[in-house]
C-alpha positions in Angstrom: 132.1 176.0 130.0 134.7 176.7 128.7 138.3 176.6 128.1 139.9 180.1 126.9 143.2 179.0 125.7 141.8 176.4 123.5 137.9 177.3 122.7 136.6 174.4 123.7 133.1 174.4 125.4 132.7 170.8 127.5 129.4 169.5 129.0 128.8 166.4 130.9 125.9 164.7 129.5 123.9 161.5 128.5 124.4 159.3 125.6 121.0 157.6 124.5 120.6 155.8 121.2 117.0 155.8 120.7 116.2 152.8 118.4 118.8 150.5 117.1 120.7 152.1 113.8 119.4 155.6 114.8 121.7 158.6 115.3 123.5 158.8 119.1 122.1 161.8 120.7 123.6 163.7 123.5 121.5 165.7 126.3 123.5 168.5 127.5 122.6 171.6 129.8 123.8 174.5 128.3 123.5 178.5 128.7 122.1 180.1 126.2 124.9 183.0 125.4 127.7 180.0 125.5 125.0 177.6 123.4 125.4 181.1 120.7 129.1 180.7 121.0 129.3 178.1 119.0 126.0 177.3 117.5 124.1 179.6 114.9 121.0 179.4 112.9 121.4 178.3 109.2 117.9 180.8 109.0 116.6 181.4 105.2 116.9 184.8 103.6 115.2 186.5 100.4 119.3 187.0 98.7 120.3 183.0 100.1 117.2 181.1 100.6 119.9 177.8 101.2 119.1 178.0 104.9 116.6 175.7 106.1 115.3 177.7 109.6 112.3 179.3 109.4 112.6 183.4 109.7 113.7 185.0 112.9 110.5 186.6 114.8 112.2 188.9 117.1 109.0 189.3 119.1 108.4 185.7 119.3 112.1 185.8 121.1 111.2 188.9 123.0 107.8 187.2 124.6 110.4 184.3 125.7 112.5 186.9 127.1 109.6 188.5 128.9 107.9 185.1 130.0 111.4 183.7 131.6 112.5 187.1 133.1 108.7 187.7 134.9 108.9 185.1 137.3 111.5 182.5 138.6 108.7 179.6 138.2 108.3 180.2 134.6 109.9 177.7 132.7 110.3 176.4 128.7 111.2 172.9 129.2 111.4 171.7 125.5 115.2 170.8 124.5 116.7 172.7 121.7 118.0 170.6 118.9 121.4 171.1 117.5 123.9 169.0 115.1 127.4 170.1 115.4 130.2 169.0 112.8 131.4 165.3 113.8 135.4 166.7 113.3 134.3 169.5 116.1 133.1 167.4 118.7 135.0 165.2 120.9 133.3 162.4 123.4 135.3 160.7 126.3 133.5 158.2 128.4 133.0 158.1 132.1 132.9 155.8 135.2 129.2 155.6 134.5 128.3 154.2 130.4 125.0 156.7 130.5 127.0 159.8 131.2 130.0 161.2 129.3 132.0 164.5 128.5 131.3 166.2 125.2 133.4 168.9 124.4 133.3 171.2 121.1 135.7 172.8 119.3 135.5 176.3 118.0 138.1 177.5 116.0 139.0 181.2 115.0 139.2 181.3 111.5 139.9 183.8 108.4 136.7 184.6 106.5 138.5 183.4 103.3 139.4 179.9 104.9 135.7 179.6 106.1 134.4 180.6 102.5 136.5 177.7 100.9 135.1 175.1 103.2 131.6 175.9 102.7 132.3 175.6 98.5 134.1 172.4 99.1 131.0 171.4 101.1 128.5 172.3 99.2 129.9 170.7 96.0 130.2 167.4 97.5 126.7 167.8 97.8 125.7 167.7 94.4 124.9 164.9 91.7 127.2 164.3 88.9 124.5 166.1 86.4 124.7 169.2 88.6 128.5 169.2 89.1 128.5 168.7 85.6 126.6 171.9 85.2 128.8 174.1 86.9 131.7 173.1 85.2 130.8 174.3 81.6 132.4 177.8 81.9 128.6 179.2 82.6 128.4 182.0 85.4 124.8 180.7 86.9 125.6 183.3 90.0 122.8 185.4 89.3 120.3 183.3 87.8 119.5 185.2 85.1 121.8 183.4 82.1 120.9 185.5 78.7 120.6 183.4 75.5 124.5 183.0 74.8 124.8 181.1 78.0 120.9 179.1 77.9 122.8 177.5 74.9 126.1 176.5 76.4 124.3 174.8 79.0 122.3 177.1 81.0 121.8 177.4 84.7 122.6 174.6 87.1 119.3 172.1 87.6 119.4 173.2 91.5 119.5 176.0 93.8 121.9 174.5 95.8 124.2 174.1 92.4 124.0 177.6 91.1 124.8 178.4 94.9 128.0 176.2 94.7 128.9 178.3 91.2 128.6 181.2 93.1 131.0 180.0 95.9 133.4 179.2 92.9 133.9 182.5 91.9 133.9 184.2 95.3 136.8 182.1 96.2 138.5 182.6 93.0 137.5 186.4 92.9 135.5 187.7 96.0 135.7 191.5 94.5 134.4 190.6 91.5 131.0 189.9 93.2 128.5 193.0 93.4 128.2 194.3 96.4 125.1 193.1 97.1 126.1 189.3 96.7 129.3 190.0 98.5 126.9 191.0 101.7 124.7 188.1 101.2 127.4 185.7 100.7 128.9 187.0 104.0 125.9 186.6 106.0 125.4 182.8 104.8 129.0 182.4 106.0 129.0 183.8 108.9 125.7 181.8 109.8 127.1 178.6 109.4 130.8 179.1 109.9 130.5 177.8 113.7 130.2 174.1 114.6 126.9 173.6 115.6 123.7 174.5 114.2 120.2 175.0 115.6 118.0 172.7 114.4 115.0 173.3 116.2 114.5 176.1 119.1 116.0 179.4 117.9 113.4 181.4 119.8 113.7 179.9 122.6 117.8 179.9 122.3 117.7 184.0 121.3 115.2 185.0 124.0 116.6 182.7 126.7 119.7 184.5 125.9 118.5 188.4 126.5 117.3 187.5 130.1 119.4 190.0 132.0 118.7 189.2 135.5 120.8 185.9 134.6 122.0 183.1 132.6 119.1 180.8 131.8 120.0 177.0 131.0 118.8 175.0 128.3 118.0 171.4 127.7 119.9 170.5 124.4 119.9 167.5 122.2 123.5 167.3 120.3 123.5 165.0 117.3 126.9 165.1 116.2 127.5 164.8 112.4 124.4 165.1 110.9 124.0 165.4 107.1 122.1 168.3 105.6 119.7 165.9 104.4 119.0 164.6 107.5 119.0 168.4 109.1 116.2 169.0 107.0 114.2 166.1 107.0 114.4 166.5 111.0 113.6 169.9 110.5 110.5 169.3 108.6 109.6 166.6 111.0 110.2 168.4 114.6 108.3 171.7 113.1 105.6 169.8 111.6 104.2 168.1 114.2 104.9 171.2 117.0 103.4 173.9 114.8 103.2 173.0 111.1 105.2 174.3 108.6 102.6 176.4 105.8 102.9 174.9 102.3 105.0 177.8 101.5 107.8 177.3 104.3 108.1 173.4 103.6 108.6 174.1 99.7 110.9 176.5 99.9 113.2 174.8 102.5 113.0 171.5 100.5 114.2 173.7 97.1 116.8 175.7 98.4 118.2 174.0 101.1 119.1 170.3 99.6 120.8 169.8 96.3 118.6 167.2 93.5 121.2 164.4 94.7 119.7 165.2 98.5 116.6 164.9 97.6 116.6 161.8 95.9 118.2 160.5 99.0 115.0 161.4 101.0 112.8 161.0 98.5 111.2 157.6 99.6 110.9 159.4 103.7 109.6 162.5 102.3 106.8 160.7 100.8 105.8 158.8 103.9 105.9 161.8 105.9 103.2 163.4 103.6 105.4 165.2 100.9 105.5 165.1 97.2 109.1 166.2 96.8 109.0 166.8 93.2 106.3 169.2 93.7 108.4 171.4 96.7 110.6 172.4 93.5 108.0 173.8 91.2 107.9 177.5 92.6 111.5 178.0 92.6 111.9 176.5 89.3 109.6 179.2 88.4 110.7 181.9 89.9 114.5 181.5 88.9 114.4 179.4 85.4 115.6 182.6 82.8 112.8 181.5 80.7 110.3 180.8 83.0 107.3 184.5 82.7 107.0 184.4 86.2 110.9 184.3 86.5 111.4 186.9 90.4 108.4 187.4 90.6 107.5 184.7 93.0 107.3 185.7 97.2 108.8 183.8 99.4 108.4 186.0 102.5 111.8 186.8 102.9 111.1 189.6 101.4 112.6 190.6 98.1 110.8 191.7 95.0 108.7 188.9 94.1 105.0 190.1 94.6 102.9 187.1 93.7 102.6 185.2 96.5 104.2 181.7 96.8 101.2 179.6 97.9 99.6 181.3 94.6 102.3 180.1 92.0 102.2 176.9 94.0 98.3 176.5 92.7 98.5 178.2 89.3 101.9 175.5 88.2 100.6 172.5 89.7 97.1 172.6 88.2 98.9 172.7 85.1 101.3 170.5 85.4 99.1 167.9 87.3 96.0 168.8 85.0 92.9 167.0 85.8 91.0 164.3 83.6 89.5 166.6 81.9 92.5 167.9 79.8 94.0 164.3 79.3 92.8 164.6 75.6 95.6 167.7 75.3 98.4 165.6 77.2 97.6 162.1 77.0 100.3 161.6 74.1 102.6 163.9 75.3 105.9 162.4 77.2 106.2 164.6 79.9 103.5 163.8 81.4 103.5 160.2 80.3 106.6 160.4 82.7 105.9 162.9 85.1 108.7 165.2 84.4 109.7 168.5 84.9 110.0 168.6 81.2 106.3 169.8 81.7 107.4 173.5 83.2 108.5 174.1 79.6 105.1 173.8 78.1 103.8 176.2 81.2 106.3 178.5 80.6 105.4 178.6 76.9 101.4 178.7 77.7 102.3 181.5 80.0 104.7 183.3 77.6 102.0 183.8 74.9 99.4 185.2 78.0 102.0 187.3 78.3 102.7 188.8 75.3 99.2 189.0 74.5 98.5 191.3 77.8 102.3 193.0 77.5 101.5 196.2 78.8 99.3 195.1 81.3 102.2 192.5 82.5 104.8 195.2 82.6 102.2 197.5 84.6 101.6 195.0 87.3 105.1 194.1 87.6 106.1 197.6 87.8 103.0 198.4 90.4 104.0 195.0 92.2 100.4 193.8 91.4 97.2 194.5 90.1 94.0 193.0 89.1 95.7 190.6 86.5 97.9 189.2 89.1 95.0 188.5 91.1 95.1 184.1 92.2 91.4 184.0 91.2 92.4 185.7 87.8 95.0 183.7 87.0 93.0 180.4 87.7 90.3 181.3 85.8 92.0 182.7 82.3 94.2 179.4 83.0 91.4 177.3 83.1 89.1 178.9 80.4 92.3 178.6 77.8 92.6 174.9 78.2 89.1 174.8 78.1 89.4 176.2 74.5 92.8 174.0 73.8 89.9 171.1 74.5 87.9 172.1 71.9 90.4 172.9 69.3 91.9 169.3 69.9 88.4 167.9 69.5 88.8 169.5 66.1 91.9 168.1 65.4 91.6 164.7 66.8 88.8 164.0 63.6 91.6 165.5 61.6 94.1 163.1 62.7 96.4 165.9 64.1 98.0 165.7 67.0 97.9 168.0 70.4 98.5 171.6 70.4 101.4 170.8 72.9 103.0 168.7 70.6 104.4 171.7 69.2 105.6 175.1 71.1 104.8 177.6 68.2 101.1 176.0 68.1 100.4 176.2 71.6 101.2 179.8 71.4 99.1 180.5 68.8 96.5 178.8 70.0 97.0 180.4 73.4 97.1 183.6 71.6 93.8 182.7 69.2 91.7 181.6 72.7 92.2 185.4 74.5 92.3 187.5 71.2 88.3 189.2 72.0 89.5 189.3 75.5 90.9 193.0 75.6 93.8 194.0 78.1 90.9 196.5 79.5 89.0 193.7 81.2 92.0 193.7 83.5 92.8 197.2 83.9 89.5 198.7 84.5 88.5 198.6 87.7 86.2 195.1 88.7 83.4 196.2 91.2 82.8 192.7 92.2 85.4 192.2 95.3 86.2 188.8 96.9 86.5 186.8 94.1 88.2 184.1 95.4 85.7 181.4 96.2 84.6 178.6 93.8 81.7 180.6 93.6 83.0 184.0 92.5 85.4 182.2 90.5 82.9 180.9 88.4 81.2 184.4 88.9 84.4 185.6 87.1 84.6 183.0 84.3 80.9 183.5 83.0 82.1 187.4 82.6 85.3 186.5 80.9 82.8 184.4 78.4 80.6 187.5 78.1 83.6 190.0 77.2 84.5 187.2 74.4 81.5 186.7 72.8 81.1 190.5 72.5 84.4 190.8 71.3 85.7 193.2 73.8 83.0 195.8 73.6 80.4 196.8 76.2 82.8 196.1 79.3 80.9 198.6 80.9 77.5 196.6 81.1 78.9 193.6 82.4 78.3 193.3 86.5 81.6 193.2 86.9 82.0 196.5 85.8 79.2 197.7 87.4 79.1 199.7 90.1 76.4 199.1 92.8 
């Protein structure tokens, strides 16, 4: 129920602490429309991925509405999990020690006030290094730094840091932002301005709200004052136990919803839950780093301009960053691999930038058309492996000569990558392939064989190869 004069929603609830040291929870019963008066959903969107929730599915919510409306015996008994800002929640004891009165305060504040609060909240979440990266005067908001900006410090290290820099600019001069970024920020601010955030159960809530015959009451578990890192962690645990998050959803959630400081704090718990927190950042970084040849090309399933599926991008970068032992001769003496650091991505960028330069027109056409044979998962994985195998042969010779790995010098790495595919013409990727369904181990081996034949023939007689012959 609500007190309209004070904008307070007050409920009688049960208090529960599941185990010593765990957060205190309150079990409430709330009408679905009332819940959405004081709680919202931090959904991720293509233009603002800081929300950790899955993309809202209208059809799924409608199915729940229709199910509830079809028969009064139909119920959805699972509890909706909600957190709320600690300063918006007050708890009053009753005569029964297990029963409390919980009140939630909803303030009517201007957009400018809410924007300033969110900026302050984001800034407080950053590590010292992230905060320093946005205090250099560099504008990282578009994630498209030019050369001069990169020399002066470049974009911040994490997506949250980049958004914090943009929010600082928005607080100072909102009108200076493009209409697209203004809209994205307004949408995000509106979605997180209510005191409550729904961690789990968004489709049940919106489905129940749309039942027209009567209000539907929902069991709600309220967790006041849950920090963002804890919200994301529990979102992962809850959703991965019920309907598992796809690897793409998981990587996108962690890399775009948490600052580096928050990821570091949760590192051990993520690892214990079977998540490699370091790997979750790779596809986000190759999609946003100005030096990455894959910048803006990764599709996280949220709309936007990217066309390389996130899981494809992840396989390509992970197979490079975590190379099999057969390539150890290439990276054994390279500090980035010895340390297991994200600096390995700079080698990945140099490697693929050389490929991009070799097939400049093919690459540009594929980007313009949103795909093409060159950007097939099998094509990129096989091409990457073919070049790495070539570099191993190069390294065997260099080792005899007492020379270091080609990875020791970016210019040499580029030269050797270009040399490895000098006899593999662009037509190999632009001429229509008659063999389809190449994404199996056997078919990738076939594609590898076709690449080797083309290279031996110095790019001639492609029409004689099985890949291009019509049945």
